[in-house]
VEXSESE-700042 format. One record per residue (C-alpha): x, y, z; residue number from 1; residue in one letter. Coordinates in steps of 0.02 Angstrom, whole numbers, padded with zeros to 5 digits. Each point is the difference from the previous one (the first is absolute). Layout:
<pts>
((X Y Z) NUM A)
...
</pts>
This chain:
<pts>
((01628 03154 -00591) 1 M)
((-00106 00022 -00154) 2 S)
((-00186 -00005 -00033) 3 D)
((00027 -00135 -00132) 4 T)
((-00085 -00164 00048) 5 P)
((00128 -00133 00052) 6 T)
((-00062 -00122 -00132) 7 N)
((00055 00111 -00146) 8 Q)
((00181 00019 -00057) 9 A)
((00063 00179 -00003) 10 D)
((00186 -00028 -00037) 11 G)
((00062 00030 00178) 12 T)
((00010 -00097 00163) 13 C)
((-00046 00066 00172) 14 E)
((00127 00001 00143) 15 T)
((-00057 -00082 00163) 16 T)
((00068 00067 00166) 17 V)
((-00060 -00063 00170) 18 T)
((00055 -00012 00182) 19 E)
((00105 -00150 00054) 20 M)
((-00085 -00156 00066) 21 I)
((00066 -00178 -00007) 22 S)
((00121 00009 -00146) 23 I)
((-00069 -00155 -00086) 24 T)
((-00179 00066 00015) 25 D)
((00049 00174 -00055) 26 Q)
((00101 -00052 -00152) 27 V)
((-00134 -00122 -00052) 28 G)
((-00138 00130 00015) 29 R)
((00100 00131 -00094) 30 N)
((00048 -00118 -00140) 31 V)
((-00178 -00062 -00022) 32 M)
((-00068 00179 00001) 33 K)
((00130 00056 -00128) 34 A)
((-00039 -00151 -00111) 35 L)
((-00184 00046 -00001) 36 N)
((00044 00147 -00113) 37 D)
((-00044 -00055 -00178) 38 P)
((00166 00071 -00065) 39 D)
((00108 -00093 00127) 40 A)
((00097 -00151 -00061) 41 V)
((00125 -00002 00145) 42 A)
((00032 00089 00165) 43 V)
((00153 00078 00080) 44 I)
((-00009 00010 00190) 45 T)
((00123 00085 00117) 46 T)
((00015 00049 00183) 47 L)
((00017 00187 00029) 48 V)
((00062 00049 00174) 49 P)
((-00076 00157 00075) 50 G)
((00003 00107 00157) 51 V)
((-00179 -00037 00051) 52 S)
((00003 -00180 -00061) 53 G)
((00061 -00112 -00139) 54 D)
((-00106 -00030 -00153) 55 R)
((-00016 -00134 -00131) 56 V)
((-00019 00078 -00173) 57 V)
((-00060 -00104 -00147) 58 S)
((-00009 00061 -00178) 59 L)
((-00084 -00093 -00140) 60 G)
((00098 -00007 -00161) 61 L)
((-00076 00012 -00174) 62 T)
((00059 -00119 -00134) 63 D)
((00112 00137 -00072) 64 E)
((00078 00036 00170) 65 Q)
((00028 -00186 00029) 66 M)
((00084 -00012 -00170) 67 H)
((00122 00138 00053) 68 H)
((00034 -00089 00165) 69 V)
((00040 -00159 -00099) 70 G)
((00120 00097 -00111) 71 L)
((00088 00073 00153) 72 L)
((00015 -00171 00082) 73 L)
((00074 -00074 -00159) 74 N)
((00123 00145 -00013) 75 Q)
((00054 -00023 00181) 76 I)
((00024 -00186 -00026) 77 Q)
((00107 00030 -00155) 78 A)
((00106 00127 00096) 79 E)
((00022 -00123 00144) 80 D)
((00054 -00138 -00120) 81 E)
((00124 00119 -00085) 82 A)
((00070 00051 00169) 83 A)
((00019 -00183 00052) 84 A)
((00104 -00034 -00157) 85 E)
((00117 00146 00038) 86 D)
((00155 -00082 00075) 87 E)
((00071 00166 00059) 88 E)
((-00151 00050 00103) 89 R)
((00008 00029 00187) 90 C)
((-00127 -00060 00127) 91 I)
((00015 00104 00158) 92 G)
((00186 -00003 00043) 93 F)
((00032 -00161 -00096) 94 Q)
((00077 00026 -00171) 95 C)
((00074 -00123 -00121) 96 Q)
((00176 00048 -00052) 97 I)
((00059 -00060 -00172) 98 P)
((00143 -00128 00010) 99 K)
((00089 00065 -00154) 100 A)
</pts>
């Protein structure tokens, strides 16, 4: 945590980690807390299993980080579309064999 007041942007977003409670309550609280950061434009939330207990971890994303996430999602979608057009691809043990 920093000594910077939460109402001033500092170019980074704080990570929120808390103990598990009702999953809907926990995710909602984490997301809202992460969005209170003035630099946060979106939030990534994940469940992290642990020995002493599971945790919900939420990380606010800056506009630059969200831009990079968008680029990655577009790249993955393009790769998926290219793979779907590949007639020689295999899915599990199912492969198309050319008739020629």
